[in-house]
C-alpha positions in Angstrom: -28.0 18.8 66.3 -30.3 16.0 67.1 -33.4 14.1 66.1 -36.0 13.6 67.4 -36.1 16.9 69.2 -36.9 16.6 72.0 -35.7 13.2 72.7 -38.4 10.4 72.5 -37.5 7.0 74.0 -38.1 4.1 71.5 -37.3 6.2 68.4 -34.0 6.1 66.5 -31.9 8.9 67.9 -28.8 10.7 66.9 -27.1 13.8 68.1 -23.8 15.7 67.8 -22.4 18.9 69.0 -22.0 21.5 66.3 -21.0 25.2 66.3 -23.0 28.1 64.9 -21.4 27.9 61.4 -24.3 27.4 58.9 -22.2 25.0 56.8 -21.2 22.9 59.8 -24.8 22.8 60.8 -25.9 21.6 57.4 -23.2 18.9 57.5 -24.3 17.8 61.1 -28.0 17.8 60.0 -27.2 15.4 57.2 -25.1 13.2 59.4 -28.1 12.9 61.7 -30.2 12.1 58.7 -27.9 9.2 57.7 -28.5 7.7 61.0 -32.3 8.4 61.7 -33.6 9.1 58.3 -34.6 12.6 59.4 -32.6 15.9 59.2 -31.2 16.9 62.5 -32.6 20.0 64.3 -30.2 22.6 65.7 -30.6 23.3 69.4 -28.5 26.1 70.7 -26.4 25.7 73.8 -28.5 28.4 75.5 -31.6 26.5 74.9 -30.1 23.2 76.3 -28.9 25.0 79.4 -32.3 26.6 80.2 -34.3 23.5 79.2 
């Protein structure tokens, strides 16, 4: 879970690992929002590995 997605130098950034559980993703998205002012975007592990 992160924002901005993709990472952009010079902008406030926050990220955290989160599982596939929808409730945990909502909580992580809100945590990212508390840091950056923007809801986090979920990026799957597979997408990160192939990015």
